[in-house]
C-alpha positions in Angstrom: -15.9 -19.1 -12.4 -18.8 -16.9 -11.5 -16.6 -14.3 -9.9 -16.1 -12.9 -13.4 -19.8 -12.2 -13.8 -19.6 -9.3 -11.3 -16.4 -7.8 -12.5 -16.2 -4.0 -12.2 -13.1 -2.2 -13.6 -12.1 1.3 -12.6 -8.9 3.1 -12.0 -7.8 3.4 -8.4 -4.8 4.5 -6.4 -5.9 3.6 -2.9 -3.8 0.5 -2.5 -0.1 0.1 -2.1 2.0 1.9 -4.7 4.2 -1.0 -5.7 6.0 0.6 -8.6 7.4 3.4 -6.5 9.1 0.8 -4.3 10.9 -0.7 -7.3 13.1 2.2 -8.1 16.7 1.0 -8.0 18.3 0.6 -4.6 21.2 -1.6 -3.5 18.9 -4.6 -3.4 16.5 -3.2 -6.0 13.5 -4.3 -3.8 14.2 -3.7 -0.2 15.9 -1.4 2.2 17.4 -3.0 5.3 14.9 -2.7 8.2 16.0 -0.3 10.9 16.0 -1.8 14.4 14.0 0.0 17.0 14.3 -0.3 20.7 11.3 -0.8 22.9 11.9 2.7 24.4 11.9 4.3 20.9 8.6 2.7 20.2 7.1 4.1 23.3 8.4 7.6 22.8 7.1 8.1 19.3 4.3 10.6 18.8 1.7 7.9 18.0 -0.3 7.9 21.2 -3.5 7.1 19.2 -2.1 3.8 17.8 -3.9 0.8 19.4 -1.8 -2.0 17.8 1.7 -2.0 16.5 4.4 -4.6 15.4 5.6 -6.9 18.2 8.7 -5.9 20.2 9.8 -9.5 20.2 12.2 -9.8 17.3 11.4 -13.5 16.8 7.6 -12.9 16.4 6.0 -13.3 13.0 4.7 -9.7 13.3 7.8 -7.9 14.4 8.4 -5.8 11.3 5.1 -4.8 9.6 1.4 -5.2 10.1 -1.6 -4.4 7.9 -5.2 -5.0 6.9 -6.9 -5.3 10.2 -10.3 -6.8 10.2 -12.3 -6.4 13.4 -15.5 -8.2 14.5 -17.5 -7.3 17.6 -19.5 -10.1 19.2 -21.9 -10.3 22.0 -22.4 -13.6 23.9 -26.1 -14.1 24.4 -25.5 -16.5 27.2 -23.2 -14.2 29.2 -24.3 -13.0 32.6 -21.8 -10.1 32.8 -22.8 -6.5 32.2 -20.4 -6.0 29.3 -20.6 -9.3 27.3 -19.0 -8.0 24.1 -15.6 -9.1 22.7 -13.7 -7.6 19.8 -11.6 -10.0 17.6 -9.0 -8.7 15.2 -7.4 -10.6 12.4 -4.4 -9.0 10.6 -1.5 -9.9 8.4 2.1 -9.2 9.4 5.7 -9.7 8.3 8.9 -10.4 10.2 12.3 -9.2 8.9 13.3 -12.6 7.5 10.6 -12.4 4.8 11.9 -8.9 3.9 15.5 -10.1 3.2 16.7 -9.2 -0.2 17.4 -12.8 -1.2 13.7 -13.6 -0.9 12.9 -11.0 -3.6 9.4 -10.7 -2.3 7.3 -7.5 -2.8 7.9 -4.9 -0.2 4.5 -5.3 1.4 3.3 -6.0 5.0 2.0 -9.5 3.9 3.6 -12.6 5.4 1.4 -14.5 7.8 -2.0 -13.9 9.5 -2.5 -13.5 13.2 -5.3 -12.8 15.7 -5.8 -10.5 18.7 -8.7 -9.9 21.1 -10.0 -6.9 23.1 -12.8 -6.0 25.5 -13.1 -2.4 24.5 -11.6 -2.2 21.0 -8.6 -0.2 22.3 -6.4 -2.4 24.4 -5.5 -5.5 22.4 -4.0 -8.8 23.5 -2.2 -11.0 20.9 -3.0 -14.6 20.5 0.4 -16.0 21.4 -0.6 -19.6 20.7 -2.2 -19.5 17.2 -3.1 -22.5 15.1 -1.5 -25.8 16.1 -0.4 -26.5 12.5 0.9 -23.1 11.6 4.6 -22.7 10.7 5.3 -20.2 13.5 3.9 -19.6 17.0 1.1 -17.1 17.3 0.0 -17.5 13.6 -3.6 -18.3 12.7 -2.9 -18.9 9.0 0.7 -19.3 8.0 2.6 -20.2 4.9 1.5 -23.3 3.0 4.0 -25.9 3.9 1.9 -28.9 2.8 1.8 -28.2 -1.0 5.0 -27.0 -2.6 3.0 -26.2 -5.7 0.5 -24.0 -3.8 -0.1 -20.3 -4.6 0.6 -19.3 -1.0 4.0 -20.8 -0.1 5.9 -17.5 0.1 3.6 -15.0 1.8 -0.1 -14.5 2.6 -2.2 -11.4 3.3 -5.6 -11.0 4.8 -8.6 -10.0 2.7 -11.9 -10.5 4.5 -13.3 -12.6 7.4 -17.0 -13.5 7.3 -19.4 -15.4 9.6 -22.2 -15.7 7.0 -24.3 -18.3 8.8 -25.5 -15.9 11.5 -25.9 -12.2 12.3 -22.7 -10.1 12.3 -22.9 -9.3 16.0 -24.0 -12.6 17.6 -21.6 -15.5 17.8 -23.2 -18.8 18.5 -22.0 -22.4 18.8 -21.6 -24.1 15.5 -20.9 -21.0 13.4 -18.2 -21.3 10.7 -15.9 -18.5 9.8 -14.8 -18.0 6.2 -11.5 -16.2 5.5 -10.6 -14.9 2.0 -6.9 -14.2 1.7 -4.3 -13.5 -1.0 -1.0 -15.3 -1.4 2.1 -15.5 -3.5 4.5 -18.3 -4.3 8.2 -18.2 -5.2 7.4 -18.1 -8.9 9.5 -15.4 -10.5 8.1 -12.7 -12.8 9.9 -9.8 -14.5 9.8 -6.6 -12.6 9.3 -4.6 -15.8 6.0 -6.4 -16.3 4.6 -4.1 -13.5 6.2 -0.8 -14.7 5.1 1.8 -17.1 7.3 2.2 -20.1 9.1 5.3 -18.9 10.1 3.5 -15.6 11.4 0.3 -17.0 14.9 1.8 -17.5 15.2 2.2 -13.7 15.7 -1.5 -13.0 18.5 -3.8 -14.3 17.7 -5.9 -17.3 16.3 -9.2 -16.4 15.5 -8.3 -12.8 12.8 -10.5 -11.3 10.5 -10.6 -8.3 9.0 -13.5 -6.5 5.5 -13.7 -5.0 4.0 -10.9 -7.0 1.5 -13.0 -9.1 -1.0 -12.9 -6.3 -3.9 -15.2 -6.2 -6.9 -15.5 -3.8 -7.8 -18.4 -1.6 -10.3 -19.3 1.1 -10.0 -21.0 4.5 -12.6 -22.0 7.1 -12.6 -22.2 10.9 -14.9 -23.1 13.7 -13.2 -21.0 16.3 -11.5 -18.2 14.3 -8.1 -19.4 15.5 -7.3 -22.7 13.7 -7.9 -22.5 9.9 -8.2 -25.1 7.2 -7.5 -24.2 3.6 -10.3 -24.8 1.1 -9.0 -26.2 -2.2 -10.1 -24.0 -5.1 -10.6 -24.8 -8.8 -7.1 -23.7 -9.8 -4.4 -26.4 -9.6 -2.5 -24.1 -7.2 -5.4 -24.3 -4.8 -6.6 -20.7 -5.4 -10.3 -19.9 -5.9 -9.5 -16.7 -7.9 -6.6 -16.1 -10.2 -5.5 -13.2 -12.4 -7.2 -13.4 -15.8 -4.5 -14.5 -18.3 -5.4 -15.6 -21.8 -2.3 -17.8 -21.9 -3.2 -19.7 -18.8 -3.9 -23.3 -19.9 -6.3 -23.9 -17.0 -8.4 -21.0 -18.0 -8.4 -22.0 -21.6 -9.7 -25.5 -20.7 -12.5 -24.1 -18.6 -13.5 -21.3 -21.0 -13.3 -22.8 -24.5 -16.5 -21.0 -25.4 -15.3 -17.7 -24.0 -16.4 -15.8 -20.9 -20.1 -15.1 -20.6 -22.2 -13.2 -18.0 -25.3 -14.6 -16.4 -27.4 -13.7 -19.5 -25.1 -15.6 -21.8 -23.5 -12.4 -23.3 -19.8 -12.6 -24.2 -17.5 -10.5 -22.0 -14.3 -8.9 -23.1 -12.1 -8.9 -19.9 -8.7 -7.3 -20.0 -5.8 -9.4 -18.8 -4.5 -9.0 -15.2 -1.1 -9.3 -13.5 -2.3 -10.2 -10.0 -5.4 -10.3 -7.9 -5.4 -9.5 -4.2 -6.9 -7.6 -1.3 -10.3 -9.4 -1.7 -13.5 -7.8 -0.3 -16.4 -10.3 -0.2 -20.0 -9.4 0.6 -22.9 -11.7 1.1 -26.0 -11.4 -1.1 -28.7 -11.9 1.5 -31.8 -14.0 0.8 -35.0 -12.0 1.0 -37.8 -13.2 3.2 -39.9 -14.3 0.2 -36.9 -16.3 -1.0 -36.4 -18.4 2.2 -35.9 -22.0 1.3 -35.2 -21.2 -2.4 -32.5 -23.4 -3.9 -31.7 -21.7 -7.2 -28.3 -23.1 -8.2 -27.8 -20.0 -10.5 -28.2 -17.5 -7.7 -25.1 -15.5 -6.8 -24.9 -15.7 -3.0 -21.5 -13.9 -2.7 -19.8 -11.0 -4.5 -16.1 -10.5 -4.6 -14.2 -7.3 -5.4 -10.4 -7.4 -5.6 -7.5 -5.2 -6.5 -5.5 -5.8 -9.7 -3.2 -4.3 -12.3 -4.1 -4.5 -16.0 -1.5 -6.1 -18.1 -1.7 -3.8 -21.1 -2.1 -0.4 -19.5 -0.5 -1.0 -16.1 -3.5 0.6 -14.5 -4.5 -0.4 -11.0 -8.1 -1.4 -10.9 -10.9 -3.0 -9.0 -12.4 -6.1 -10.5 
């Protein structure tokens, strides 16, 4: 896969500190969520917060929210003075996904929703969501169609692009592309993600589900109803952690991994890949109409953990 040709590895600490959350507790992974009344939410000193978890306990986003992606669009056909609209996509979790028996990572990932605003400050949730999602108000939910899929346990938002037109003008016929991460109920050893001195803090044989994150893509014509795009990996993912023991990678890379110049690359093994950031490589004016099949039109950067050193990195 060509994503590997633009790999860039460097130590980072900006994303969620997962290993800290794995210090032993009663459930080893989670603390029971504290219930908060609507009054308590309103009285907190967070007057500058513009969007928070839903006060409806049955909502998919009633426990945690994260990774908001906001687009601002202008309707060229509108006759009103203020013709702009803000659209926010975000991922969120309800308390049921955080139950200890699920053994999922203590993140804010779960399902992906959508909200709109006229000024970027006052937001209205999309209460309807996609007609085929597994819960109301969800744009992209859990994969209930493929039990073998990489995204059956929880999903998290990466990036939303509208690459066929300018970022600020939305026109009829445009296609949205969403890059997201997901985890299944596959179990992995918790100690695989811990440095040597921290391994004694968890019980022997303790496992976690949904931590071997992979990256997928979905497309939409309206930004509300999304269809998954089947990736090269049998799980449906378009980007997976680099693992030399992965039979699928071995079959696709029998001659090793090479860059665009044919040079062999020595890539360290990864434990997960998530939080994708995708940028479009624009075509210059003198390249208009060019159809070079070897041209890299998109570049992806993602967060990972290196298997040997347990370093968090950007690839």
